[in-house]
N, CA and C atoms as an extended XYZ file, in Angstrom:
585
Properties=species:S:1:pos:R:3:atomname:S:1:resname:S:1:resid:I:1 pbc="F F F"
N       151.121      228.915     -125.829 N   UNK     1
C       151.169      230.349     -126.073 CA  UNK     1
C       149.756      230.857     -126.325 C   UNK     1
N       149.341      231.872     -125.569 N   UNK     2
C       147.988      232.404     -125.735 CA  UNK     2
C       147.945      233.351     -126.931 C   UNK     2
N       146.762      233.448     -127.515 N   UNK     3
C       146.584      234.299     -128.693 CA  UNK     3
C       146.669      235.772     -128.303 C   UNK     3
N       147.192      236.568     -129.189 N   UNK     4
C       147.285      238.002     -128.981 CA  UNK     4
C       145.889      238.603     -128.869 C   UNK     4
N       145.632      239.445     -127.864 N   UNK     5
C       144.311      240.075     -127.767 CA  UNK     5
C       144.011      240.999     -128.947 C   UNK     5
N       145.055      241.593     -129.525 N   UNK     6
C       144.839      242.454     -130.688 CA  UNK     6
C       144.448      241.601     -131.882 C   UNK     6
N       145.122      240.462     -132.059 N   UNK     7
C       144.773      239.554     -133.143 CA  UNK     7
C       143.342      239.049     -132.971 C   UNK     7
N       142.955      238.710     -131.749 N   UNK     8
C       141.590      238.246     -131.501 CA  UNK     8
C       140.573      239.330     -131.833 C   UNK     8
N       140.877      240.574     -131.472 N   UNK     9
C       139.969      241.686     -131.789 CA  UNK     9
C       139.842      241.870     -133.296 C   UNK     9
N       140.968      241.775     -134.014 N   UNK    10
C       140.949      241.888     -135.475 CA  UNK    10
C       140.127      240.768     -136.096 C   UNK    10
N       140.354      239.548     -135.655 N   UNK    11
C       139.622      238.405     -136.211 CA  UNK    11
C       138.123      238.555     -135.976 C   UNK    11
N       137.762      238.958     -134.777 N   UNK    12
C       136.338      239.114     -134.459 CA  UNK    12
C       135.701      240.207     -135.317 C   UNK    12
N       136.380      241.334     -135.439 N   UNK    13
C       135.827      242.469     -136.177 CA  UNK    13
C       135.744      242.213     -137.676 C   UNK    13
N       136.614      241.340     -138.201 N   UNK    14
C       136.664      241.130     -139.648 CA  UNK    14
C       136.127      239.766     -140.078 C   UNK    14
N       135.648      238.966     -139.146 N   UNK    15
C       135.218      237.597     -139.476 CA  UNK    15
C       134.133      237.579     -140.549 C   UNK    15
N       133.124      238.422     -140.405 N   UNK    16
C       132.034      238.433     -141.385 CA  UNK    16
C       132.539      238.884     -142.749 C   UNK    16
N       133.395      239.904     -142.772 N   UNK    17
C       133.935      240.396     -144.044 CA  UNK    17
C       134.812      239.337     -144.699 C   UNK    17
N       135.582      238.615     -143.898 N   UNK    18
C       136.441      237.552     -144.417 CA  UNK    18
C       135.580      236.451     -145.044 C   UNK    18
N       134.548      236.047     -144.341 N   UNK    19
C       133.655      234.998     -144.845 CA  UNK    19
C       132.948      235.442     -146.124 C   UNK    19
N       132.477      236.685     -146.147 N   UNK    20
C       131.810      237.213     -147.340 CA  UNK    20
C       132.763      237.228     -148.522 C   UNK    20
N       134.000      237.643     -148.289 N   UNK    21
C       134.997      237.672     -149.364 CA  UNK    21
C       135.219      236.263     -149.915 C   UNK    21
N       135.395      235.290     -149.033 N   UNK    22
C       135.618      233.917     -149.491 CA  UNK    22
C       134.429      233.382     -150.276 C   UNK    22
N       133.223      233.682     -149.814 N   UNK    23
C       132.014      233.181     -150.460 CA  UNK    23
C       131.750      233.866     -151.795 C   UNK    23
N       131.836      235.186     -151.817 N   UNK    24
C       131.459      235.940     -153.011 CA  UNK    24
C       132.563      236.046     -154.056 C   UNK    24
N       133.812      236.087     -153.637 N   UNK    25
C       134.893      236.278     -154.605 CA  UNK    25
C       135.260      234.991     -155.332 C   UNK    25
N       134.990      233.846     -154.739 N   UNK    26
C       135.251      232.539     -155.376 CA  UNK    26
C       136.688      232.454     -155.918 C   UNK    26
N       137.622      232.896     -155.106 N   UNK    27
C       139.011      233.030     -155.529 CA  UNK    27
C       139.610      231.695     -155.967 C   UNK    27
N       139.431      230.668     -155.150 N   UNK    28
C       140.053      229.388     -155.480 CA  UNK    28
C       139.537      228.848     -156.818 C   UNK    28
N       138.237      228.896     -157.038 N   UNK    29
C       137.667      228.407     -158.299 CA  UNK    29
C       138.166      229.227     -159.481 C   UNK    29
N       138.304      230.527     -159.289 N   UNK    30
C       138.770      231.396     -160.378 CA  UNK    30
C       140.245      231.175     -160.686 C   UNK    30
N       141.042      230.865     -159.678 N   UNK    31
C       142.453      230.578     -159.912 CA  UNK    31
C       142.643      229.186     -160.521 C   UNK    31
N       141.732      228.271     -160.241 N   UNK    32
C       141.816      226.923     -160.793 CA  UNK    32
C       141.527      226.896     -162.287 C   UNK    32
N       140.709      227.812     -162.750 N   UNK    33
C       140.285      227.829     -164.148 CA  UNK    33
C       141.265      228.614     -165.023 C   UNK    33
N       141.779      228.002     -166.100 N   UNK    34
C       142.679      228.733     -167.003 CA  UNK    34
C       142.018      229.973     -167.624 C   UNK    34
N       140.707      229.939     -167.774 N   UNK    35
C       140.002      231.068     -168.385 CA  UNK    35
C       139.931      232.285     -167.458 C   UNK    35
N       139.784      232.048     -166.168 N   UNK    36
C       139.614      233.171     -165.234 CA  UNK    36
C       140.870      233.485     -164.425 C   UNK    36
N       141.879      232.631     -164.513 N   UNK    37
C       143.100      232.846     -163.720 CA  UNK    37
C       143.767      234.186     -164.009 C   UNK    37
N       144.019      234.560     -165.285 N   UNK    38
C       144.728      235.824     -165.513 CA  UNK    38
C       144.021      237.042     -164.906 C   UNK    38
N       142.722      237.136     -165.062 N   UNK    39
C       141.991      238.282     -164.511 CA  UNK    39
C       142.007      238.267     -162.988 C   UNK    39
N       141.988      237.080     -162.404 N   UNK    40
C       142.012      236.976     -160.937 CA  UNK    40
C       143.377      237.379     -160.390 C   UNK    40
N       144.444      236.926     -161.048 N   UNK    41
C       145.786      237.321     -160.631 CA  UNK    41
C       145.942      238.836     -160.801 C   UNK    41
N       145.383      239.389     -161.874 N   UNK    42
C       145.434      240.845     -162.083 CA  UNK    42
C       144.707      241.580     -160.963 C   UNK    42
N       143.608      241.020     -160.468 N   UNK    43
C       142.885      241.639     -159.350 CA  UNK    43
C       143.747      241.653     -158.091 C   UNK    43
N       144.475      240.565     -157.868 N   UNK    44
C       145.399      240.536     -156.731 CA  UNK    44
C       146.499      241.581     -156.905 C   UNK    44
N       146.977      241.753     -158.127 N   UNK    45
C       147.987      242.781     -158.377 CA  UNK    45
C       147.429      244.163     -158.021 C   UNK    45
N       146.237      244.464     -158.486 N   UNK    46
C       145.631      245.773     -158.196 CA  UNK    46
C       145.514      245.995     -156.697 C   UNK    46
N       145.110      244.937     -155.963 N   UNK    47
C       144.978      245.025     -154.513 CA  UNK    47
C       146.326      245.337     -153.865 C   UNK    47
N       147.327      244.494     -154.133 N   UNK    48
C       148.629      244.675     -153.474 CA  UNK    48
C       149.333      245.949     -153.928 C   UNK    48
N       149.265      246.255     -155.212 N   UNK    49
C       149.918      247.479     -155.706 CA  UNK    49
C       149.242      248.725     -155.146 C   UNK    49
N       147.977      248.621     -154.781 N   UNK    50
C       147.280      249.740     -154.154 CA  UNK    50
C       147.566      249.856     -152.670 C   UNK    50
N       147.583      248.726     -151.980 N   UNK    51
C       147.752      248.711     -150.519 CA  UNK    51
C       149.187      249.021     -150.093 C   UNK    51
N       150.148      248.441     -150.779 N   UNK    52
C       151.532      248.512     -150.302 CA  UNK    52
C       152.085      249.928     -150.161 C   UNK    52
N       151.907      250.811     -151.139 N   UNK    53
C       152.478      252.156     -150.969 CA  UNK    53
C       151.881      252.926     -149.788 C   UNK    53
N       150.624      252.678     -149.464 N   UNK    54
C       149.989      253.448     -148.398 CA  UNK    54
C       150.130      252.819     -147.017 C   UNK    54
N       150.513      251.547     -146.964 N   UNK    55
C       150.607      250.909     -145.651 CA  UNK    55
C       152.020      250.501     -145.257 C   UNK    55
N       152.854      250.147     -146.222 N   UNK    56
C       154.176      249.635     -145.881 CA  UNK    56
C       155.101      250.687     -145.276 C   UNK    56
N       155.044      251.911     -145.758 N   UNK    57
C       155.934      252.939     -145.238 CA  UNK    57
C       155.647      253.200     -143.764 C   UNK    57
N       154.369      253.386     -143.423 N   UNK    58
C       154.004      253.612     -142.020 CA  UNK    58
C       154.383      252.419     -141.156 C   UNK    58
N       154.146      251.228     -141.652 N   UNK    59
C       154.453      250.020     -140.883 CA  UNK    59
C       155.957      249.846     -140.714 C   UNK    59
N       156.727      250.100     -141.757 N   UNK    60
C       158.189      249.968     -141.666 CA  UNK    60
C       158.762      250.961     -140.665 C   UNK    60
N       158.273      252.216     -140.686 N   UNK    61
C       158.765      253.209     -139.731 CA  UNK    61
C       158.421      252.798     -138.305 C   UNK    61
N       157.204      252.322     -138.102 N   UNK    62
C       156.779      251.875     -136.782 CA  UNK    62
C       157.641      250.706     -136.322 C   UNK    62
N       157.886      249.756     -137.200 N   UNK    63
C       158.720      248.603     -136.875 CA  UNK    63
C       160.113      249.043     -136.438 C   UNK    63
N       160.696      250.020     -137.155 N   UNK    64
C       162.027      250.528     -136.813 CA  UNK    64
C       162.009      251.221     -135.447 C   UNK    64
N       160.977      251.999     -135.193 N   UNK    65
C       160.887      252.749     -133.927 CA  UNK    65
C       160.803      251.839     -132.715 C   UNK    65
N       160.056      250.745     -132.818 N   UNK    66
C       159.818      249.915     -131.635 CA  UNK    66
C       160.520      248.566     -131.687 C   UNK    66
N       161.303      248.332     -132.730 N   UNK    67
C       162.042      247.064     -132.826 CA  UNK    67
C       161.132      245.862     -132.902 C   UNK    67
N       160.164      245.937     -133.807 N   UNK    68
C       159.163      244.879     -133.895 CA  UNK    68
C       159.635      243.599     -134.548 C   UNK    68
N       160.696      243.641     -135.344 N   UNK    69
C       161.170      242.423     -135.983 CA  UNK    69
C       160.405      242.022     -137.235 C   UNK    69
N       159.544      242.915     -137.728 N   UNK    70
C       158.771      242.613     -138.935 CA  UNK    70
C       159.039      243.688     -139.971 C   UNK    70
N       159.437      243.272     -141.152 N   UNK    71
C       159.682      244.221     -142.231 CA  UNK    71
C       158.713      243.903     -143.362 C   UNK    71
N       157.814      244.843     -143.691 N   UNK    72
C       156.892      244.562     -144.787 CA  UNK    72
C       157.637      244.381     -146.102 C   UNK    72
N       157.174      243.444     -146.899 N   UNK    73
C       157.764      243.183     -148.214 CA  UNK    73
C       156.682      243.322     -149.275 C   UNK    73
N       157.074      243.854     -150.394 N   UNK    74
C       156.130      244.004     -151.502 CA  UNK    74
C       155.855      242.659     -152.154 C   UNK    74
N       154.597      242.405     -152.427 N   UNK    75
C       154.218      241.229     -153.199 CA  UNK    75
C       153.819      241.619     -154.619 C   UNK    75
N       153.623      242.913     -154.867 N   UNK    76
C       153.167      243.360     -156.184 CA  UNK    76
C       154.157      242.978     -157.281 C   UNK    76
N       155.441      243.093     -157.014 N   UNK    77
C       156.448      242.744     -158.020 CA  UNK    77
C       156.379      241.278     -158.413 C   UNK    77
N       156.206      240.414     -157.438 N   UNK    78
C       156.075      238.985     -157.719 CA  UNK    78
C       154.811      238.681     -158.500 C   UNK    78
N       153.741      239.384     -158.171 N   UNK    79
C       152.486      239.170     -158.894 CA  UNK    79
C       152.634      239.653     -160.333 C   UNK    79
N       153.372      240.741     -160.543 N   UNK    80
C       153.634      241.216     -161.911 CA  UNK    80
C       154.378      240.151     -162.709 C   UNK    80
N       155.315      239.450     -162.068 N   UNK    81
C       156.029      238.358     -162.746 CA  UNK    81
C       155.069      237.215     -163.085 C   UNK    81
N       154.144      236.918     -162.166 N   UNK    82
C       153.146      235.886     -162.445 CA  UNK    82
C       152.270      236.288     -163.630 C   UNK    82
N       151.894      237.553     -163.682 N   UNK    83
C       151.090      238.026     -164.812 CA  UNK    83
C       151.875      237.883     -166.119 C   UNK    83
N       153.162      238.191     -166.092 N   UNK    84
C       153.987      238.034     -167.294 CA  UNK    84
C       154.009      236.577     -167.735 C   UNK    84
N       154.095      235.649     -166.777 N   UNK    85
C       154.076      234.219     -167.107 CA  UNK    85
C       152.750      233.816     -167.743 C   UNK    85
N       151.688      234.545     -167.413 N   UNK    86
C       150.359      234.277     -167.982 CA  UNK    86
C       150.122      235.072     -169.266 C   UNK    86
N       151.109      235.883     -169.663 N   UNK    87
C       150.978      236.678     -170.881 CA  UNK    87
C       150.098      237.907     -170.733 C   UNK    87
N       150.044      238.444     -169.514 N   UNK    88
C       149.183      239.589     -169.223 CA  UNK    88
C       150.031      240.722     -168.644 C   UNK    88
N       149.792      241.924     -169.102 N   UNK    89
C       150.477      243.092     -168.538 CA  UNK    89
C       149.808      243.481     -167.219 C   UNK    89
N       150.585      243.944     -166.249 N   UNK    90
C       149.972      244.374     -164.984 CA  UNK    90
C       149.031      245.552     -165.216 C   UNK    90
N       147.867      245.528     -164.583 N   UNK    91
C       146.956      246.666     -164.688 CA  UNK    91
C       147.447      247.810     -163.803 C   UNK    91
N       146.773      248.920     -163.876 N   UNK    92
C       147.096      250.038     -162.990 CA  UNK    92
C       146.775      249.646     -161.551 C   UNK    92
N       147.576      250.140     -160.626 N   UNK    93
C       147.296      249.912     -159.210 CA  UNK    93
C       145.978      250.585     -158.853 C   UNK    93
N       145.255      249.969     -157.966 N   UNK    94
C       143.999      250.559     -157.510 CA  UNK    94
C       144.300      251.758     -156.619 C   UNK    94
N       143.439      252.742     -156.679 N   UNK    95
C       143.572      253.930     -155.843 CA  UNK    95
C       142.991      253.648     -154.460 C   UNK    95
N       143.745      254.019     -153.433 N   UNK    96
C       143.340      253.726     -152.056 CA  UNK    96
C       143.399      254.987     -151.216 C   UNK    96
N       142.351      255.242     -150.441 N   UNK    97
C       142.367      256.301     -149.431 CA  UNK    97
C       142.678      255.653     -148.094 C   UNK    97
N       143.746      256.079     -147.458 N   UNK    98
C       144.057      255.550     -146.142 CA  UNK    98
C       145.441      254.976     -146.157 C   UNK    98
N       145.897      254.404     -145.139 N   UNK    99
C       145.482      254.593     -143.756 CA  UNK    99
C       146.007      255.918     -143.207 C   UNK    99
N       145.350      256.418     -142.202 N   UNK   100
C       145.701      257.731     -141.666 CA  UNK   100
C       146.663      257.662     -140.479 C   UNK   100
N       146.895      256.466     -139.949 N   UNK   101
C       147.754      256.328     -138.771 CA  UNK   101
C       148.513      255.011     -138.854 C   UNK   101
N       149.586      254.886     -138.054 N   UNK   102
C       150.299      253.607     -138.025 CA  UNK   102
C       149.391      252.448     -137.612 C   UNK   102
N       148.465      252.692     -136.703 N   UNK   103
C       147.530      251.645     -136.282 CA  UNK   103
C       146.670      251.173     -137.435 C   UNK   103
N       146.120      252.117     -138.201 N   UNK   104
C       145.315      251.734     -139.359 CA  UNK   104
C       146.171      250.990     -140.379 C   UNK   104
N       147.413      251.426     -140.563 N   UNK   105
C       148.313      250.735     -141.500 CA  UNK   105
C       148.510      249.282     -141.074 C   UNK   105
N       148.640      249.041     -139.782 N   UNK   106
C       148.788      247.667     -139.301 CA  UNK   106
C       147.562      246.830     -139.661 C   UNK   106
N       146.376      247.424     -139.575 N   UNK   107
C       145.154      246.710     -139.954 CA  UNK   107
C       145.149      246.343     -141.427 C   UNK   107
N       145.600      247.274     -142.270 N   UNK   108
C       145.681      246.998     -143.707 CA  UNK   108
C       146.705      245.895     -143.976 C   UNK   108
N       147.852      245.952     -143.300 N   UNK   109
C       148.887      244.942     -143.492 CA  UNK   109
C       148.385      243.580     -143.001 C   UNK   109
N       147.574      243.575     -141.954 N   UNK   110
C       146.964      242.320     -141.483 CA  UNK   110
C       146.204      241.630     -142.616 C   UNK   110
N       145.457      242.387     -143.386 N   UNK   111
C       144.703      241.805     -144.497 CA  UNK   111
C       145.643      241.294     -145.581 C   UNK   111
N       146.629      242.110     -145.945 N   UNK   112
C       147.563      241.723     -147.007 CA  UNK   112
C       148.409      240.523     -146.596 C   UNK   112
N       148.952      240.539     -145.378 N   UNK   113
C       149.783      239.427     -144.918 CA  UNK   113
C       148.943      238.174     -144.682 C   UNK   113
N       147.743      238.355     -144.191 N   UNK   114
C       146.851      237.214     -143.974 CA  UNK   114
C       146.508      236.504     -145.274 C   UNK   114
N       146.500      237.256     -146.372 N   UNK   115
C       146.163      236.634     -147.650 CA  UNK   115
C       147.211      235.601     -148.061 C   UNK   115
N       148.433      235.742     -147.564 N   UNK   116
C       149.444      234.742     -147.932 CA  UNK   116
C       149.190      233.436     -147.188 C   UNK   116
N       148.593      233.498     -146.003 N   UNK   117
C       148.253      232.266     -145.287 CA  UNK   117
C       147.182      231.505     -146.069 C   UNK   117
N       146.163      232.234     -146.521 N   UNK   118
C       145.129      231.624     -147.353 CA  UNK   118
C       145.677      231.160     -148.685 C   UNK   118
N       146.632      231.911     -149.226 N   UNK   119
C       147.241      231.550     -150.500 CA  UNK   119
C       147.953      230.213     -150.443 C   UNK   119
N       148.614      229.959     -149.336 N   UNK   120
C       149.307      228.662     -149.179 CA  UNK   120
C       148.301      227.512     -149.213 C   UNK   120
N       147.157      227.722     -148.572 N   UNK   121
C       146.120      226.685     -148.551 CA  UNK   121
C       145.572      226.457     -149.958 C   UNK   121
N       145.282      227.540     -150.662 N   UNK   122
C       144.768      227.424     -152.030 CA  UNK   122
C       145.779      226.691     -152.906 C   UNK   122
N       147.027      227.056     -152.801 N   UNK   123
C       148.077      226.412     -153.619 CA  UNK   123
C       148.136      224.908     -153.352 C   UNK   123
N       148.061      224.519     -152.081 N   UNK   124
C       148.093      223.091     -151.737 CA  UNK   124
C       146.886      222.364     -152.317 C   UNK   124
N       145.719      222.989     -152.237 N   UNK   125
C       144.515      222.352     -152.789 CA  UNK   125
C       144.610      222.199     -154.305 C   UNK   125
N       145.071      223.234     -154.981 N   UNK   126
C       145.202      223.157     -156.433 CA  UNK   126
C       146.207      222.085     -156.835 C   UNK   126
N       147.293      221.975     -156.079 N   UNK   127
C       148.293      220.940     -156.344 CA  UNK   127
C       147.673      219.555     -156.153 C   UNK   127
N       146.918      219.382     -155.070 N   UNK   128
C       146.275      218.093     -154.790 CA  UNK   128
C       145.283      217.711     -155.887 C   UNK   128
N       144.663      218.714     -156.515 N   UNK   129
C       143.712      218.461     -157.603 CA  UNK   129
C       144.415      218.239     -158.937 C   UNK   129
N       145.740      218.364     -158.954 N   UNK   130
C       146.490      218.183     -160.187 CA  UNK   130
C       146.441      219.379     -161.121 C   UNK   130
N       146.096      220.524     -160.592 N   UNK   131
C       146.032      221.745     -161.413 CA  UNK   131
C       147.434      222.312     -161.627 C   UNK   131
N       147.655      222.911     -162.770 N   UNK   132
C       148.910      223.610     -163.016 CA  UNK   132
C       148.982      224.856     -162.149 C   UNK   132
N       150.194      225.249     -161.820 N   UNK   133
C       150.392      226.403     -160.942 CA  UNK   133
C       151.025      227.590     -161.667 C   UNK   133
N       150.980      227.602     -162.983 N   UNK   134
C       151.563      228.704     -163.733 CA  UNK   134
C       150.887      230.021     -163.345 C   UNK   134
N       151.719      231.000     -163.025 N   UNK   135
C       151.196      232.309     -162.653 CA  UNK   135
C       150.695      232.406     -161.226 C   UNK   135
N       151.017      231.421     -160.397 N   UNK   136
C       150.496      231.417     -159.022 CA  UNK   136
C       151.594      231.407     -157.962 C   UNK   136
N       152.796      231.805     -158.315 N   UNK   137
C       153.865      231.853     -157.320 CA  UNK   137
C       153.536      232.808     -156.179 C   UNK   137
N       152.738      233.829     -156.452 N   UNK   138
C       152.400      234.815     -155.430 CA  UNK   138
C       151.599      234.215     -154.280 C   UNK   138
N       151.002      233.054     -154.476 N   UNK   139
C       150.210      232.448     -153.410 CA  UNK   139
C       151.067      232.012     -152.226 C   UNK   139
N       152.315      231.707     -152.477 N   UNK   140
C       153.207      231.248     -151.408 CA  UNK   140
C       154.580      231.890     -151.583 C   UNK   140
N       154.649      233.220     -151.440 N   UNK   141
C       155.902      233.913     -151.754 CA  UNK   141
C       157.024      233.687     -150.742 C   UNK   141
N       156.699      233.282     -149.542 N   UNK   142
C       157.711      233.180     -148.495 CA  UNK   142
C       158.053      231.741     -148.125 C   UNK   142
N       157.331      230.785     -148.677 N   UNK   143
C       157.621      229.378     -148.404 CA  UNK   143
C       157.669      229.075     -146.921 C   UNK   143
N       158.760      228.469     -146.495 N   UNK   144
C       158.899      228.060     -145.097 CA  UNK   144
C       159.030      229.244     -144.137 C   UNK   144
N       159.260      230.436     -144.655 N   UNK   145
C       159.342      231.633     -143.803 CA  UNK   145
C       157.960      232.162     -143.405 C   UNK   145
N       156.908      231.645     -144.006 N   UNK   146
C       155.567      232.199     -143.819 CA  UNK   146
C       155.163      232.274     -142.352 C   UNK   146
N       155.302      231.174     -141.637 N   UNK   147
C       154.906      231.147     -140.231 CA  UNK   147
C       155.698      232.134     -139.387 C   UNK   147
N       157.003      232.201     -139.614 N   UNK   148
C       157.851      233.124     -138.853 CA  UNK   148
C       157.478      234.575     -139.154 C   UNK   148
N       157.194      234.860     -140.432 N   UNK   149
C       156.779      236.225     -140.791 CA  UNK   149
C       155.467      236.588     -140.104 C   UNK   149
N       154.529      235.670     -140.082 N   UNK   150
C       153.237      235.939     -139.456 CA  UNK   150
C       153.419      236.195     -137.962 C   UNK   150
N       154.227      235.384     -137.306 N   UNK   151
C       154.470      235.582     -135.866 CA  UNK   151
C       155.155      236.920     -135.613 C   UNK   151
N       156.082      237.312     -136.484 N   UNK   152
C       156.746      238.611     -136.329 CA  UNK   152
C       155.742      239.747     -136.487 C   UNK   152
N       154.796      239.584     -137.394 N   UNK   153
C       153.771      240.613     -137.562 CA  UNK   153
C       152.904      240.726     -136.308 C   UNK   153
N       152.511      239.603     -135.740 N   UNK   154
C       151.694      239.622     -134.515 CA  UNK   154
C       152.476      240.273     -133.378 C   UNK   154
N       153.768      239.995     -133.290 N   UNK   155
C       154.608      240.638     -132.279 CA  UNK   155
C       154.610      242.146     -132.468 C   UNK   155
N       154.694      242.589     -133.725 N   UNK   156
C       154.654      244.028     -133.995 CA  UNK   156
C       153.316      244.629     -133.560 C   UNK   156
N       152.217      243.952     -133.843 N   UNK   157
C       150.901      244.432     -133.383 CA  UNK   157
C       150.914      244.648     -131.876 C   UNK   157
N       151.353      243.631     -131.146 N   UNK   158
C       151.344      243.700     -129.686 CA  UNK   158
C       152.280      244.790     -129.167 C   UNK   158
N       153.480      244.890     -129.730 N   UNK   159
C       154.440      245.895     -129.271 CA  UNK   159
C       153.959      247.313     -129.587 C   UNK   159
N       153.336      247.481     -130.741 N   UNK   160
C       152.842      248.815     -131.107 CA  UNK   160
C       151.802      249.297     -130.102 C   UNK   160
N       150.932      248.409     -129.677 N   UNK   161
C       149.921      248.794     -128.681 CA  UNK   161
C       150.553      249.006     -127.307 C   UNK   161
N       151.452      248.109     -126.925 N   UNK   162
C       152.105      248.242     -125.618 CA  UNK   162
C       152.923      249.517     -125.520 C   UNK   162
N       153.512      249.948     -126.644 N   UNK   163
C       154.335      251.163     -126.663 CA  UNK   163
C       153.497      252.422     -126.847 C   UNK   163
N       152.194      252.281     -126.970 N   UNK   164
C       151.329      253.440     -127.155 CA  UNK   164
C       151.421      254.054     -128.544 C   UNK   164
N       151.955      253.311     -129.513 N   UNK   165
C       152.104      253.813     -130.886 CA  UNK   165
C       150.913      253.472     -131.759 C   UNK   165
N       150.020      252.613     -131.260 N   UNK   166
C       148.814      252.242     -132.002 CA  UNK   166
C       147.735      251.854     -131.005 C   UNK   166
N       146.517      252.151     -131.362 N   UNK   167
C       145.361      251.775     -130.546 CA  UNK   167
C       144.651      250.611     -131.221 C   UNK   167
N       144.092      249.719     -130.410 N   UNK   168
C       143.393      248.559     -130.955 CA  UNK   168
C       142.282      248.993     -131.901 C   UNK   168
N       141.531      250.055     -131.534 N   UNK   169
C       140.433      250.477     -132.408 CA  UNK   169
C       140.937      250.984     -133.756 C   UNK   169
N       142.126      251.591     -133.796 N   UNK   170
C       142.710      252.020     -135.074 CA  UNK   170
C       143.087      250.813     -135.924 C   UNK   170
N       143.698      249.820     -135.294 N   UNK   171
C       144.105      248.615     -136.011 CA  UNK   171
C       142.883      247.904     -136.581 C   UNK   171
N       141.847      247.788     -135.762 N   UNK   172
C       140.609      247.145     -136.211 CA  UNK   172
C       139.982      247.929     -137.362 C   UNK   172
N       139.980      249.246     -137.248 N   UNK   173
C       139.439      250.085     -138.329 CA  UNK   173
C       140.188      249.822     -139.632 C   UNK   173
N       141.518      249.771     -139.558 N   UNK   174
C       142.317      249.478     -140.744 CA  UNK   174
C       142.014      248.101     -141.312 C   UNK   174
N       141.836      247.106     -140.444 N   UNK   175
C       141.507      245.757     -140.905 CA  UNK   175
C       140.166      245.708     -141.614 C   UNK   175
N       139.174      246.382     -141.058 N   UNK   176
C       137.840      246.429     -141.677 CA  UNK   176
C       137.924      247.129     -143.042 C   UNK   176
N       138.644      248.250     -143.087 N   UNK   177
C       138.798      248.972     -144.361 CA  UNK   177
C       139.586      248.134     -145.374 C   UNK   177
N       140.604      247.431     -144.907 N   UNK   178
C       141.395      246.577     -145.794 CA  UNK   178
C       140.561      245.464     -146.403 C   UNK   178
N       139.695      244.844     -145.600 N   UNK   179
C       138.831      243.800     -146.144 CA  UNK   179
C       137.809      244.377     -147.120 C   UNK   179
N       137.296      245.558     -146.838 N   UNK   180
C       136.352      246.184     -147.767 CA  UNK   180
C       137.028      246.454     -149.109 C   UNK   180
N       138.267      246.914     -149.067 N   UNK   181
C       139.024      247.166     -150.294 CA  UNK   181
C       139.296      245.854     -151.035 C   UNK   181
N       139.706      244.818     -150.301 N   UNK   182
C       139.949      243.507     -150.914 CA  UNK   182
C       138.678      242.995     -151.589 C   UNK   182
N       137.555      243.184     -150.933 N   UNK   183
C       136.277      242.750     -151.495 CA  UNK   183
C       136.004      243.459     -152.816 C   UNK   183
N       136.231      244.760     -152.847 N   UNK   184
C       136.003      245.519     -154.094 CA  UNK   184
C       136.937      245.043     -155.207 C   UNK   184
N       138.174      244.770     -154.872 N   UNK   185
C       139.150      244.373     -155.892 CA  UNK   185
C       138.941      242.935     -156.360 C   UNK   185
N       138.670      242.024     -155.441 N   UNK   186
C       138.694      240.602     -155.756 CA  UNK   186
C       137.341      240.011     -156.132 C   UNK   186
N       136.267      240.682     -155.808 N   UNK   187
C       134.949      240.138     -156.150 CA  UNK   187
C       134.673      240.234     -157.627 C   UNK   187
N       135.223      241.232     -158.283 N   UNK   188
C       135.003      241.429     -159.716 CA  UNK   188
C       135.424      240.183     -160.487 C   UNK   188
N       134.542      239.672     -161.310 N   UNK   189
C       134.822      238.489     -162.109 CA  UNK   189
C       134.352      237.192     -161.475 C   UNK   189
N       133.887      237.240     -160.230 N   UNK   190
C       133.446      236.015     -159.561 CA  UNK   190
C       132.268      235.371     -160.262 C   UNK   190
N       131.414      236.165     -160.908 N   UNK   191
C       130.242      235.637     -161.585 CA  UNK   191
C       130.622      234.818     -162.815 C   UNK   191
N       131.873      234.940     -163.278 N   UNK   192
C       132.318      234.202     -164.462 CA  UNK   192
C       132.522      232.730     -164.192 C   UNK   192
N       132.589      232.341     -162.922 N   UNK   193
C       132.822      230.949     -162.561 CA  UNK   193
C       131.509      230.335     -162.133 C   UNK   193
N       131.139      229.250     -162.761 N   UNK   194
C       129.882      228.587     -162.410 CA  UNK   194
C       129.950      228.052     -160.995 C   UNK   194
N       128.822      228.097     -160.313 N   UNK   195
C       128.771      227.610     -158.925 CA  UNK   195
C       128.943      226.106     -158.874 C   UNK   195
């Protein structure tokens, strides 16, 4: 199966931002440390609680219109439960400007849904290191459904463009903006973890 051209365009346009986020945010190290875990999980809550209201509605309507087979699901509620397990109240959702179109919403959802793929990897590494996973259920919220959900999302990307309901440049714009927002939310506190 060949890769989706829209997915390839998104990956190319966001590769540098993705790498910068991984390098500067030090997410895995911050989640591994009991001292920095609560604040890091709270940052993820702010990100998802900010992104979901502005992107899920547009994406859900688009999915219904074109029969994409992908239904966005909120992760903020699960992250709030993780924060409760850590003894922390959820912070206020971050304020987000955007997305202005269904295409941009798809780009934002690409960032949010993609984070669960990375989350599964982080969870496996922490488990292999013998770290406790308290407050980290949000890293793998879909379990064995993860791959199927990701493929359904890619199908929605392709169908939205084929149906003329989204343009590749809009989707890419949303992805770039989504990574910039993730960087602002998740980089905070990275300096607390020694290199």
